[in-house]
A tleap script that builds the chain and sets N, CA, C and O, in Angstrom:
source leaprc.protein.ff14SB
mol = sequence {
  NMET LYS ALA SER THR LEU THR LYS GLU THR
  ILE CYS GLN LEU GLY VAL THR GLU ARG ALA
  PHE PRO LYS PHE ARG VAL GLY ASP THR ILE
  ALA VAL SER GLN ILE VAL LYS GLU GLY VAL
  LYS GLU ARG ILE GLN VAL PHE GLN GLY ASP
  VAL LEU ALA MET ARG GLY ALA GLY ALA SER
  THR MET PHE THR VAL ARG ARG ILE SER ALA
  ASN ASN VAL PRO VAL GLU ARG ILE TYR PRO
  TYR PHE SER PRO ILE ILE ASP SER ILE LYS
  VAL ILE LYS ARG GLY CYS VAL ARG ARG ALA
  LYS LEU ASN TYR ILE ARG ASP ARG VAL GLY
  LYS ALA ALA ARG ILE LYS GLU LYS VAL LEU
  THR LYS GLU GLN LYS MET HIE LEU ASN ASP
  LYS CGLY
}
set mol.1.N position { 0.452 9.928 28.908 }
set mol.1.CA position { -0.040 10.690 27.782 }
set mol.1.C position { -0.096 9.784 26.553 }
set mol.1.O position { 0.861 9.071 26.253 }
set mol.2.N position { -1.201 9.820 25.863 }
set mol.2.CA position { -1.373 8.972 24.689 }
set mol.2.C position { -0.835 9.692 23.461 }
set mol.2.O position { -1.129 10.867 23.242 }
set mol.3.N position { -0.045 8.981 22.662 }
set mol.3.CA position { 0.527 9.582 21.450 }
set mol.3.C position { -0.560 9.712 20.387 }
set mol.3.O position { -1.393 8.820 20.226 }
set mol.4.N position { -0.543 10.834 19.662 }
set mol.4.CA position { -1.559 11.055 18.634 }
set mol.4.C position { -1.175 10.394 17.312 }
set mol.4.O position { -2.036 10.166 16.462 }
set mol.5.N position { 0.094 10.088 17.133 }
set mol.5.CA position { 0.538 9.422 15.917 }
set mol.5.C position { 1.156 8.080 16.272 }
set mol.5.O position { 1.469 7.806 17.430 }
set mol.6.N position { 1.323 7.249 15.249 }
set mol.6.CA position { 1.917 5.935 15.483 }
set mol.6.C position { 3.433 6.063 15.532 }
set mol.6.O position { 4.068 6.435 14.546 }
set mol.7.N position { 3.995 5.755 16.669 }
set mol.7.CA position { 5.445 5.731 16.827 }
set mol.7.C position { 5.860 4.290 17.085 }
set mol.7.O position { 5.015 3.404 17.218 }
set mol.8.N position { 7.154 4.066 17.155 }
set mol.8.CA position { 7.642 2.710 17.417 }
set mol.8.C position { 7.122 2.181 18.745 }
set mol.8.O position { 6.788 1.002 18.864 }
set mol.9.N position { 7.053 3.056 19.741 }
set mol.9.CA position { 6.592 2.627 21.054 }
set mol.9.C position { 5.114 2.278 21.027 }
set mol.9.O position { 4.708 1.262 21.591 }
set mol.10.N position { 4.290 3.122 20.368 }
set mol.10.CA position { 2.852 2.850 20.338 }
set mol.10.C position { 2.540 1.608 19.515 }
set mol.10.O position { 1.593 0.888 19.829 }
set mol.11.N position { 3.310 1.345 18.477 }
set mol.11.CA position { 3.102 0.130 17.683 }
set mol.11.C position { 3.402 -1.100 18.530 }
set mol.11.O position { 2.670 -2.088 18.467 }
set mol.12.N position { 4.467 -1.049 19.318 }
set mol.12.CA position { 4.799 -2.177 20.192 }
set mol.12.C position { 3.743 -2.359 21.275 }
set mol.12.O position { 3.444 -3.489 21.662 }
set mol.13.N position { 3.172 -1.255 21.771 }
set mol.13.CA position { 2.130 -1.347 22.791 }
set mol.13.C position { 0.851 -1.949 22.230 }
set mol.13.O position { 0.135 -2.662 22.933 }
set mol.14.N position { 0.561 -1.660 20.951 }
set mol.14.CA position { -0.640 -2.211 20.322 }
set mol.14.C position { -0.511 -3.705 20.068 }
set mol.14.O position { -1.514 -4.394 19.885 }
set mol.15.N position { 0.706 -4.204 20.056 }
set mol.15.CA position { 0.914 -5.618 19.827 }
set mol.15.C position { 0.954 -5.986 18.353 }
set mol.15.O position { 0.874 -7.166 18.013 }
set mol.16.N position { 1.074 -5.011 17.482 }
set mol.16.CA position { 1.131 -5.267 16.045 }
set mol.16.C position { 2.609 -5.384 15.671 }
set mol.16.O position { 3.235 -4.400 15.277 }
set mol.17.N position { 3.148 -6.565 15.794 }
set mol.17.CA position { 4.563 -6.749 15.511 }
set mol.17.C position { 4.803 -7.491 14.214 }
set mol.17.O position { 5.841 -7.305 13.580 }
set mol.18.N position { 3.857 -8.332 13.804 }
set mol.18.CA position { 4.034 -9.085 12.571 }
set mol.18.C position { 2.812 -8.941 11.700 }
set mol.18.O position { 1.685 -9.079 12.175 }
set mol.19.N position { 3.023 -8.666 10.435 }
set mol.19.CA position { 1.929 -8.541 9.486 }
set mol.19.C position { 2.105 -9.612 8.419 }
set mol.19.O position { 3.215 -9.832 7.933 }
set mol.20.N position { 1.024 -10.271 8.058 }
set mol.20.CA position { 1.076 -11.352 7.067 }
set mol.20.C position { 0.648 -10.841 5.698 }
set mol.20.O position { -0.129 -11.491 4.998 }
set mol.21.N position { 1.160 -9.673 5.322 }
set mol.21.CA position { 0.828 -9.098 4.022 }
set mol.21.C position { 1.717 -9.713 2.953 }
set mol.21.O position { 2.840 -10.119 3.252 }
set mol.22.N position { 1.240 -9.794 1.705 }
set mol.22.CA position { 2.118 -10.254 0.628 }
set mol.22.C position { 3.189 -9.202 0.363 }
set mol.22.O position { 3.003 -8.021 0.654 }
set mol.23.N position { 4.294 -9.643 -0.185 }
set mol.23.CA position { 5.369 -8.702 -0.482 }
set mol.23.C position { 4.969 -7.873 -1.697 }
set mol.23.O position { 4.567 -8.413 -2.727 }
set mol.24.N position { 5.085 -6.557 -1.562 }
set mol.24.CA position { 4.808 -5.660 -2.676 }
set mol.24.C position { 5.900 -4.622 -2.745 }
set mol.24.O position { 6.593 -4.353 -1.763 }
set mol.25.N position { 6.043 -4.042 -3.926 }
set mol.25.CA position { 7.107 -3.074 -4.175 }
set mol.25.C position { 6.524 -1.825 -4.800 }
set mol.25.O position { 5.326 -1.754 -5.072 }
set mol.26.N position { 7.370 -0.850 -5.023 }
set mol.26.CA position { 6.963 0.366 -5.709 }
set mol.26.C position { 6.599 0.002 -7.143 }
set mol.26.O position { 7.324 -0.742 -7.803 }
set mol.27.N position { 5.481 0.525 -7.619 }
set mol.27.CA position { 5.009 0.240 -8.969 }
set mol.27.C position { 3.894 -0.780 -9.017 }
set mol.27.O position { 3.192 -0.878 -10.023 }
set mol.28.N position { 3.715 -1.545 -7.947 }
set mol.28.CA position { 2.656 -2.547 -7.914 }
set mol.28.C position { 1.303 -1.879 -7.687 }
set mol.28.O position { 1.214 -0.822 -7.061 }
set mol.29.N position { 0.256 -2.510 -8.203 }
set mol.29.CA position { -1.101 -2.073 -7.926 }
set mol.29.C position { -1.640 -2.955 -6.806 }
set mol.29.O position { -1.683 -4.179 -6.930 }
set mol.30.N position { -2.049 -2.317 -5.714 }
set mol.30.CA position { -2.516 -3.072 -4.557 }
set mol.30.C position { -3.900 -2.585 -4.139 }
set mol.30.O position { -4.309 -1.472 -4.471 }
set mol.31.N position { -4.607 -3.431 -3.411 }
set mol.31.CA position { -5.894 -3.081 -2.813 }
set mol.31.C position { -5.723 -3.167 -1.305 }
set mol.31.O position { -5.495 -4.245 -0.757 }
set mol.32.N position { -5.835 -2.023 -0.637 }
set mol.32.CA position { -5.676 -1.955 0.812 }
set mol.32.C position { -7.066 -1.949 1.431 }
set mol.32.O position { -7.856 -1.037 1.183 }
set mol.33.N position { -7.370 -2.970 2.239 }
set mol.33.CA position { -8.643 -3.028 2.960 }
set mol.33.C position { -8.420 -2.426 4.336 }
set mol.33.O position { -7.670 -2.961 5.151 }
set mol.34.N position { -9.086 -1.301 4.580 }
set mol.34.CA position { -8.890 -0.637 5.860 }
set mol.34.C position { -10.194 -0.607 6.640 }
set mol.34.O position { -11.278 -0.578 6.059 }
set mol.35.N position { -10.078 -0.613 7.949 }
set mol.35.CA position { -11.233 -0.593 8.830 }
set mol.35.C position { -11.644 0.852 9.061 }
set mol.35.O position { -10.842 1.672 9.509 }
set mol.36.N position { -12.910 1.159 8.750 }
set mol.36.CA position { -13.435 2.507 8.929 }
set mol.36.C position { -14.483 2.456 10.030 }
set mol.36.O position { -15.421 1.662 9.964 }
set mol.37.N position { -14.323 3.309 11.046 }
set mol.37.CA position { -15.282 3.368 12.139 }
set mol.37.C position { -16.213 4.552 11.914 }
set mol.37.O position { -15.771 5.690 11.752 }
set mol.38.N position { -17.516 4.260 11.908 }
set mol.38.CA position { -18.525 5.306 11.777 }
set mol.38.C position { -19.447 5.208 12.980 }
set mol.38.O position { -20.402 4.431 12.983 }
set mol.39.N position { -19.156 5.997 13.992 }
set mol.39.CA position { -19.924 5.911 15.225 }
set mol.39.C position { -19.608 4.619 15.938 }
set mol.39.O position { -18.470 4.394 16.351 }
set mol.40.N position { -20.615 3.760 16.088 }
set mol.40.CA position { -20.435 2.476 16.758 }
set mol.40.C position { -20.075 1.388 15.747 }
set mol.40.O position { -19.415 0.408 16.091 }
set mol.41.N position { -20.508 1.566 14.512 }
set mol.41.CA position { -20.318 0.538 13.486 }
set mol.41.C position { -18.909 0.572 12.907 }
set mol.41.O position { -18.250 1.612 12.880 }
set mol.42.N position { -18.471 -0.585 12.450 }
set mol.42.CA position { -17.197 -0.714 11.732 }
set mol.42.C position { -17.469 -1.376 10.399 }
set mol.42.O position { -18.295 -2.283 10.299 }
set mol.43.N position { -16.774 -0.920 9.384 }
set mol.43.CA position { -16.874 -1.549 8.077 }
set mol.43.C position { -15.502 -1.546 7.435 }
set mol.43.O position { -14.587 -0.864 7.895 }
set mol.44.N position { -15.369 -2.327 6.352 }
set mol.44.CA position { -14.101 -2.402 5.636 }
set mol.44.C position { -14.245 -1.681 4.311 }
set mol.44.O position { -15.163 -1.953 3.537 }
set mol.45.N position { -13.330 -0.761 4.059 }
set mol.45.CA position { -13.320 0.004 2.817 }
set mol.45.C position { -12.037 -0.320 2.062 }
set mol.45.O position { -10.956 -0.350 2.650 }
set mol.46.N position { -12.157 -0.563 0.755 }
set mol.46.CA position { -11.013 -0.941 -0.064 }
set mol.46.C position { -10.524 0.286 -0.828 }
set mol.46.O position { -11.309 0.990 -1.463 }
set mol.47.N position { -9.229 0.529 -0.759 }
set mol.47.CA position { -8.581 1.607 -1.501 }
set mol.47.C position { -7.571 0.957 -2.436 }
set mol.47.O position { -6.556 0.422 -1.989 }
set mol.48.N position { -7.854 1.004 -3.744 }
set mol.48.CA position { -6.998 0.337 -4.730 }
set mol.48.C position { -6.255 1.378 -5.549 }
set mol.48.O position { -6.854 2.323 -6.063 }
set mol.49.N position { -4.932 1.196 -5.669 }
set mol.49.CA position { -4.135 2.123 -6.442 }
set mol.49.C position { -2.701 1.637 -6.584 }
set mol.49.O position { -2.362 0.523 -6.183 }
set mol.50.N position { -1.867 2.494 -7.162 }
set mol.50.CA position { -0.461 2.174 -7.406 }
set mol.50.C position { 0.389 2.627 -6.224 }
set mol.50.O position { 0.136 3.675 -5.630 }
set mol.51.N position { 1.389 1.836 -5.893 }
set mol.51.CA position { 2.324 2.196 -4.826 }
set mol.51.C position { 3.356 3.148 -5.432 }
set mol.51.O position { 4.096 2.774 -6.342 }
set mol.52.N position { 3.398 4.383 -4.918 }
set mol.52.CA position { 4.337 5.379 -5.438 }
set mol.52.C position { 5.649 5.393 -4.686 }
set mol.52.O position { 6.699 5.659 -5.273 }
set mol.53.N position { 5.606 5.112 -3.396 }
set mol.53.CA position { 6.831 5.210 -2.596 }
set mol.53.C position { 6.717 4.331 -1.368 }
set mol.53.O position { 5.625 4.076 -0.860 }
set mol.54.N position { 7.865 3.876 -0.903 }
set mol.54.CA position { 7.978 3.188 0.379 }
set mol.54.C position { 9.140 3.839 1.111 }
set mol.54.O position { 10.189 4.101 0.523 }
set mol.55.N position { 8.946 4.099 2.401 }
set mol.55.CA position { 10.012 4.744 3.144 }
set mol.55.C position { 10.059 4.193 4.545 }
set mol.55.O position { 9.104 3.584 5.029 }
set mol.56.N position { 11.183 4.415 5.188 }
set mol.56.CA position { 11.370 3.965 6.546 }
set mol.56.C position { 11.846 2.526 6.601 }
set mol.56.O position { 11.965 1.850 5.580 }
set mol.57.N position { 12.112 2.081 7.803 }
set mol.57.CA position { 12.547 0.708 8.027 }
set mol.57.C position { 12.012 0.254 9.366 }
set mol.57.O position { 11.861 1.057 10.287 }
set mol.58.N position { 11.729 -1.019 9.476 }
set mol.58.CA position { 11.249 -1.566 10.728 }
set mol.58.C position { 9.848 -1.099 11.055 }
set mol.58.O position { 8.954 -1.160 10.211 }
set mol.59.N position { 9.651 -0.632 12.279 }
set mol.59.CA position { 8.318 -0.256 12.745 }
set mol.59.C position { 7.817 1.030 12.109 }
set mol.59.O position { 6.614 1.289 12.123 }
set mol.60.N position { 8.702 1.836 11.557 }
set mol.60.CA position { 8.288 3.111 10.985 }
set mol.60.C position { 8.089 3.056 9.472 }
set mol.60.O position { 8.069 4.102 8.822 }
set mol.61.N position { 7.942 1.872 8.900 }
set mol.61.CA position { 7.757 1.733 7.465 }
set mol.61.C position { 6.414 2.310 7.042 }
set mol.61.O position { 5.390 2.053 7.675 }
set mol.62.N position { 6.428 3.094 5.963 }
set mol.62.CA position { 5.206 3.678 5.417 }
set mol.62.C position { 5.219 3.516 3.907 }
set mol.62.O position { 6.282 3.434 3.291 }
set mol.63.N position { 4.027 3.471 3.310 }
set mol.63.CA position { 3.936 3.390 1.857 }
set mol.63.C position { 2.814 4.304 1.371 }
set mol.63.O position { 1.811 4.506 2.056 }
set mol.64.N position { 3.011 4.852 0.168 }
set mol.64.CA position { 2.069 5.789 -0.423 }
set mol.64.C position { 1.336 5.102 -1.562 }
set mol.64.O position { 1.959 4.496 -2.434 }
set mol.65.N position { 0.003 5.196 -1.554 }
set mol.65.CA position { -0.834 4.601 -2.592 }
set mol.65.C position { -1.601 5.723 -3.272 }
set mol.65.O position { -2.162 6.594 -2.606 }
set mol.66.N position { -1.624 5.698 -4.604 }
set mol.66.CA position { -2.298 6.748 -5.383 }
set mol.66.C position { -3.279 6.117 -6.345 }
set mol.66.O position { -2.967 5.126 -7.004 }
set mol.67.N position { -4.465 6.694 -6.423 }
set mol.67.CA position { -5.455 6.252 -7.399 }
set mol.67.C position { -6.140 7.464 -7.998 }
set mol.67.O position { -6.096 8.558 -7.435 }
set mol.68.N position { -6.772 7.262 -9.143 }
set mol.68.CA position { -7.533 8.324 -9.786 }
set mol.68.C position { -9.004 8.047 -9.508 }
set mol.68.O position { -9.529 7.015 -9.927 }
set mol.69.N position { -9.671 8.954 -8.809 }
set mol.69.CA position { -11.068 8.751 -8.453 }
set mol.69.C position { -11.967 9.460 -9.468 }
set mol.69.O position { -11.535 9.760 -10.581 }
set mol.70.N position { -13.193 9.721 -9.091 }
set mol.70.CA position { -14.183 10.303 -9.990 }
set mol.70.C position { -13.730 11.664 -10.525 }
set mol.70.O position { -13.076 12.430 -9.817 }
set mol.71.N position { -14.072 11.950 -11.745 }
set mol.71.CA position { -13.742 13.207 -12.431 }
set mol.71.C position { -12.237 13.439 -12.515 }
set mol.71.O position { -11.778 14.581 -12.480 }
set mol.72.N position { -11.468 12.352 -12.626 }
set mol.72.CA position { -10.007 12.410 -12.766 }
set mol.72.C position { -9.329 13.174 -11.638 }
set mol.72.O position { -8.358 13.896 -11.866 }
set mol.73.N position { -9.834 13.018 -10.438 }
set mol.73.CA position { -9.229 13.650 -9.265 }
set mol.73.C position { -8.298 12.626 -8.610 }
set mol.73.O position { -8.751 11.565 -8.183 }
set mol.74.N position { -6.993 12.938 -8.528 }
set mol.74.CA position { -6.076 11.988 -7.898 }
set mol.74.C position { -6.201 12.025 -6.373 }
set mol.74.O position { -6.346 13.087 -5.767 }
set mol.75.N position { -6.141 10.838 -5.776 }
set mol.75.CA position { -6.207 10.718 -4.321 }
set mol.75.C position { -5.008 9.897 -3.876 }
set mol.75.O position { -4.773 8.804 -4.392 }
set mol.76.N position { -4.248 10.421 -2.919 }
set mol.76.CA position { -3.092 9.710 -2.378 }
set mol.76.C position { -3.307 9.483 -0.893 }
set mol.76.O position { -3.803 10.356 -0.181 }
set mol.77.N position { -2.928 8.300 -0.440 }
set mol.77.CA position { -2.985 8.002 0.982 }
set mol.77.C position { -1.656 7.410 1.404 }
set mol.77.O position { -1.060 6.600 0.694 }
set mol.78.N position { -1.207 7.828 2.572 }
set mol.78.CA position { 0.034 7.310 3.146 }
set mol.78.C position { -0.357 6.410 4.310 }
set mol.78.O position { -1.007 6.848 5.260 }
set mol.79.N position { 0.048 5.151 4.223 }
set mol.79.CA position { -0.298 4.171 5.244 }
set mol.79.C position { 0.946 3.753 6.010 }
set mol.79.O position { 1.970 3.454 5.396 }
set mol.80.N position { 0.883 3.724 7.341 }
set mol.80.CA position { 1.928 3.046 8.108 }
set mol.80.C position { 1.753 1.541 7.915 }
set mol.80.O position { 0.636 1.031 7.995 }
set mol.81.N position { 2.837 0.840 7.666 }
set mol.81.CA position { 2.766 -0.595 7.379 }
set mol.81.C position { 2.190 -1.373 8.559 }
set mol.81.O position { 1.468 -2.349 8.357 }
set mol.82.N position { 2.493 -0.962 9.772 }
set mol.82.CA position { 2.056 -1.666 10.962 }
set mol.82.C position { 0.810 -1.045 11.587 }
set mol.82.O position { 0.551 -1.257 12.772 }
set mol.83.N position { 0.040 -0.288 10.823 }
set mol.83.CA position { -1.154 0.356 11.344 }
set mol.83.C position { -2.249 -0.669 11.643 }
set mol.83.O position { -2.487 -1.565 10.833 }
set mol.84.N position { -2.917 -0.553 12.788 }
set mol.84.CA position { -3.989 -1.504 13.100 }
set mol.84.C position { -5.244 -1.300 12.262 }
set mol.84.O position { -6.114 -2.170 12.263 }
set mol.85.N position { -5.372 -0.177 11.541 }
set mol.85.CA position { -6.566 0.033 10.713 }
set mol.85.C position { -6.500 -0.738 9.400 }
set mol.85.O position { -7.519 -0.893 8.728 }
set mol.86.N position { -5.312 -1.227 9.021 }
set mol.86.CA position { -5.193 -2.009 7.788 }
set mol.86.C position { -5.593 -3.444 8.097 }
set mol.86.O position { -4.978 -4.113 8.928 }
set mol.87.N position { -6.640 -3.905 7.409 }
set mol.87.CA position { -7.119 -5.273 7.611 }
set mol.87.C position { -6.329 -6.245 6.746 }
set mol.87.O position { -5.847 -7.266 7.236 }
set mol.88.N position { -6.197 -5.931 5.459 }
set mol.88.CA position { -5.455 -6.803 4.553 }
set mol.88.C position { -4.976 -6.013 3.349 }
set mol.88.O position { -5.478 -4.927 3.059 }
set mol.89.N position { -3.998 -6.575 2.655 }
set mol.89.CA position { -3.474 -6.000 1.421 }
set mol.89.C position { -3.447 -7.109 0.381 }
set mol.89.O position { -3.008 -8.226 0.655 }
set mol.90.N position { -3.922 -6.786 -0.809 }
set mol.90.CA position { -3.938 -7.756 -1.900 }
set mol.90.C position { -3.209 -7.139 -3.091 }
set mol.90.O position { -3.497 -6.007 -3.480 }
set mol.91.N position { -2.270 -7.882 -3.665 }
set mol.91.CA position { -1.538 -7.402 -4.830 }
set mol.91.C position { -2.362 -7.729 -6.073 }
set mol.91.O position { -2.652 -8.894 -6.343 }
set mol.92.N position { -2.736 -6.695 -6.827 }
set mol.92.CA position { -3.544 -6.877 -8.021 }
set mol.92.C position { -2.658 -7.194 -9.221 }
set mol.92.O position { -2.896 -8.162 -9.943 }
set mol.93.N position { -1.631 -6.368 -9.425 }
set mol.93.CA position { -0.669 -6.643 -10.499 }
set mol.93.C position { 0.687 -6.067 -10.126 }
set mol.93.O position { 0.797 -5.122 -9.345 }
set mol.94.N position { 1.705 -6.665 -10.708 }
set mol.94.CA position { 3.087 -6.246 -10.460 }
set mol.94.C position { 3.481 -5.201 -11.501 }
set mol.94.O position { 3.127 -5.320 -12.674 }
set mol.95.N position { 4.209 -4.185 -11.070 }
set mol.95.CA position { 4.652 -3.143 -11.976 }
set mol.95.C position { 6.122 -3.290 -12.321 }
set mol.95.O position { 6.906 -3.825 -11.538 }
set mol.96.N position { 6.485 -2.811 -13.496 }
set mol.96.CA position { 7.869 -2.862 -13.962 }
set mol.96.C position { 8.403 -1.432 -13.960 }
set mol.96.O position { 8.172 -0.680 -14.908 }
set mol.97.N position { 9.115 -1.057 -12.901 }
set mol.97.CA position { 9.655 0.294 -12.763 }
set mol.97.C position { 11.127 0.212 -12.398 }
set mol.97.O position { 11.605 -0.815 -11.918 }
set mol.98.N position { 11.840 1.308 -12.631 }
set mol.98.CA position { 13.278 1.351 -12.352 }
set mol.98.C position { 13.630 2.347 -11.261 }
set mol.98.O position { 14.808 2.626 -11.039 }
set mol.99.N position { 12.644 2.880 -10.585 }
set mol.99.CA position { 12.906 3.908 -9.591 }
set mol.99.C position { 12.339 3.504 -8.237 }
set mol.99.O position { 11.419 2.689 -8.154 }
set mol.100.N position { 12.889 4.073 -7.195 }
set mol.100.CA position { 12.423 3.792 -5.847 }
set mol.100.C position { 11.238 4.677 -5.471 }
set mol.100.O position { 10.415 4.287 -4.643 }
set mol.101.N position { 11.145 5.843 -6.060 }
set mol.101.CA position { 10.031 6.765 -5.822 }
set mol.101.C position { 9.473 7.191 -7.178 }
set mol.101.O position { 10.225 7.590 -8.068 }
set mol.102.N position { 8.158 7.105 -7.329 }
set mol.102.CA position { 7.524 7.430 -8.609 }
set mol.102.C position { 6.842 8.796 -8.542 }
set mol.102.O position { 5.667 8.921 -8.888 }
set mol.103.N position { 7.568 9.809 -8.102 }
set mol.103.CA position { 6.989 11.140 -7.978 }
set mol.103.C position { 6.652 11.757 -9.332 }
set mol.103.O position { 5.803 12.645 -9.402 }
set mol.104.N position { 7.287 11.314 -10.394 }
set mol.104.CA position { 7.037 11.870 -11.718 }
set mol.104.C position { 5.641 11.499 -12.229 }
set mol.104.O position { 5.136 12.145 -13.147 }
set mol.105.N position { 5.020 10.489 -11.662 }
set mol.105.CA position { 3.676 10.070 -12.075 }
set mol.105.C position { 2.660 11.169 -11.774 }
set mol.105.O position { 1.654 11.294 -12.472 }
set mol.106.N position { 2.919 11.963 -10.739 }
set mol.106.CA position { 1.975 13.014 -10.350 }
set mol.106.C position { 1.786 14.055 -11.445 }
set mol.106.O position { 0.713 14.649 -11.554 }
set mol.107.N position { 2.813 14.282 -12.255 }
set mol.107.CA position { 2.733 15.291 -13.308 }
set mol.107.C position { 2.098 14.761 -14.586 }
set mol.107.O position { 1.791 15.541 -15.487 }
set mol.108.N position { 1.898 13.459 -14.681 }
set mol.108.CA position { 1.404 12.860 -15.914 }
set mol.108.C position { -0.100 12.635 -15.859 }
set mol.108.O position { -0.691 12.461 -14.793 }
set mol.109.N position { -0.703 12.647 -17.061 }
set mol.109.CA position { -2.152 12.512 -17.171 }
set mol.109.C position { -2.466 11.442 -18.207 }
set mol.109.O position { -1.751 11.302 -19.200 }
set mol.110.N position { -3.527 10.694 -17.976 }
set mol.110.CA position { -4.014 9.736 -18.970 }
set mol.110.C position { -3.110 8.531 -19.126 }
set mol.110.O position { -2.636 7.959 -18.145 }
set mol.111.N position { -2.875 8.149 -20.387 }
set mol.111.CA position { -2.086 6.957 -20.668 }
set mol.111.C position { -0.632 7.115 -20.235 }
set mol.111.O position { 0.033 6.122 -19.941 }
set mol.112.N position { -0.136 8.328 -20.191 }
set mol.112.CA position { 1.248 8.562 -19.785 }
set mol.112.C position { 1.455 8.240 -18.302 }
set mol.112.O position { 2.587 8.026 -17.867 }
set mol.113.N position { 0.385 8.206 -17.537 }
set mol.113.CA position { 0.498 7.944 -16.107 }
set mol.113.C position { 0.415 6.459 -15.779 }
set mol.113.O position { 0.460 6.089 -14.606 }
set mol.114.N position { 0.297 5.608 -16.780 }
set mol.114.CA position { 0.223 4.173 -16.531 }
set mol.114.C position { 1.592 3.601 -16.201 }
set mol.114.O position { 2.624 4.120 -16.626 }
set mol.115.N position { 1.575 2.518 -15.432 }
set mol.115.CA position { 2.795 1.798 -15.096 }
set mol.115.C position { 2.772 0.483 -15.853 }
set mol.115.O position { 1.774 -0.237 -15.838 }
set mol.116.N position { 3.871 0.176 -16.509 }
set mol.116.CA position { 3.973 -1.039 -17.299 }
set mol.116.C position { 3.887 -2.263 -16.382 }
set mol.116.O position { 4.491 -2.292 -15.310 }
set mol.117.N position { 3.125 -3.276 -16.822 }
set mol.117.CA position { 2.938 -4.472 -16.002 }
set mol.117.C position { 4.057 -5.464 -16.243 }
set mol.117.O position { 4.471 -5.691 -17.380 }
set mol.118.N position { 4.544 -6.057 -15.156 }
set mol.118.CA position { 5.587 -7.070 -15.238 }
set mol.118.C position { 4.913 -8.404 -15.528 }
set mol.118.O position { 4.031 -8.833 -14.785 }
set mol.119.N position { 5.329 -9.058 -16.609 }
set mol.119.CA position { 4.759 -10.339 -16.992 }
set mol.119.C position { 5.565 -11.443 -16.318 }
set mol.119.O position { 6.783 -11.519 -16.477 }
set mol.120.N position { 4.879 -12.296 -15.566 }
set mol.120.CA position { 5.530 -13.357 -14.827 }
set mol.120.C position { 5.171 -14.718 -15.422 }
set mol.120.O position { 4.067 -14.914 -15.931 }
set mol.121.N position { 6.115 -15.650 -15.351 }
set mol.121.CA position { 5.844 -17.014 -15.779 }
set mol.121.C position { 5.146 -17.770 -14.642 }
set mol.121.O position { 5.046 -17.264 -13.525 }
set mol.122.N position { 4.672 -18.972 -14.933 }
set mol.122.CA position { 3.989 -19.767 -13.905 }
set mol.122.C position { 4.927 -20.093 -12.752 }
set mol.122.O position { 4.514 -20.087 -11.592 }
set mol.123.N position { 6.193 -20.379 -13.067 }
set mol.123.CA position { 7.151 -20.705 -12.020 }
set mol.123.C position { 7.395 -19.508 -11.105 }
set mol.123.O position { 7.500 -19.660 -9.888 }
set mol.124.N position { 7.484 -18.309 -11.701 }
set mol.124.CA position { 7.708 -17.109 -10.895 }
set mol.124.C position { 6.502 -16.815 -10.010 }
set mol.124.O position { 6.660 -16.407 -8.859 }
set mol.125.N position { 5.293 -17.020 -10.542 }
set mol.125.CA position { 4.088 -16.787 -9.743 }
set mol.125.C position { 4.021 -17.754 -8.569 }
set mol.125.O position { 3.672 -17.365 -7.454 }
set mol.126.N position { 4.354 -19.012 -8.822 }
set mol.126.CA position { 4.340 -20.000 -7.735 }
set mol.126.C position { 5.392 -19.665 -6.689 }
set mol.126.O position { 5.163 -19.829 -5.491 }
set mol.127.N position { 6.552 -19.191 -7.152 }
set mol.127.CA position { 7.626 -18.808 -6.237 }
set mol.127.C position { 7.202 -17.643 -5.360 }
set mol.127.O position { 7.503 -17.627 -4.167 }
set mol.128.N position { 6.497 -16.653 -5.940 }
set mol.128.CA position { 6.020 -15.513 -5.168 }
set mol.128.C position { 4.956 -15.945 -4.172 }
set mol.128.O position { 4.939 -15.459 -3.041 }
set mol.129.N position { 4.067 -16.850 -4.571 }
set mol.129.CA position { 3.021 -17.315 -3.667 }
set mol.129.C position { 3.582 -18.104 -2.502 }
set mol.129.O position { 3.035 -18.058 -1.400 }
set mol.130.N position { 4.681 -18.838 -2.735 }
set mol.130.CA position { 5.290 -19.605 -1.650 }
set mol.130.C position { 5.890 -18.691 -0.589 }
set mol.130.O position { 5.776 -18.960 0.607 }
set mol.131.N position { 6.534 -17.602 -1.033 }
set mol.131.CA position { 7.174 -16.683 -0.081 }
set mol.131.C position { 6.151 -15.832 0.632 }
set mol.131.O position { 6.358 -15.434 1.779 }
set mol.132.N position { 5.045 -15.550 -0.038 }
set mol.132.CA position { 3.968 -14.891 0.433 }
set mol.132.C position { 3.639 -13.791 1.155 }
set mol.132.O position { 2.457 -13.528 1.376 }
savepdb mol mol.pdb
quit
């Protein structure tokens, strides 16, 4: 029987054991490139937004990304970290937050919903790029 959701066993069967994504945390703005299948064709669609939460450990790690789309409609997507539909992740900017979950952002509108950007020096940027 084929599992309808991604479990630890199905992730191991898919062979997705290591991901070469950059390290990101809650509060960062990231661009997730995901593979979208439309009939026979495949294309890559980018979903860019703020990371609100990360949960789980190991193969069951998931992260929530939120963005504001057209007409100020918020869109949230929950991605399994080891999902085969994720092609790549790019960190756009680092956020300066003090919480592990940013659920309070959902209640805020406009400028109040912004996350303060963490300013990094050249040495810190090089250090982050080395760890990668």
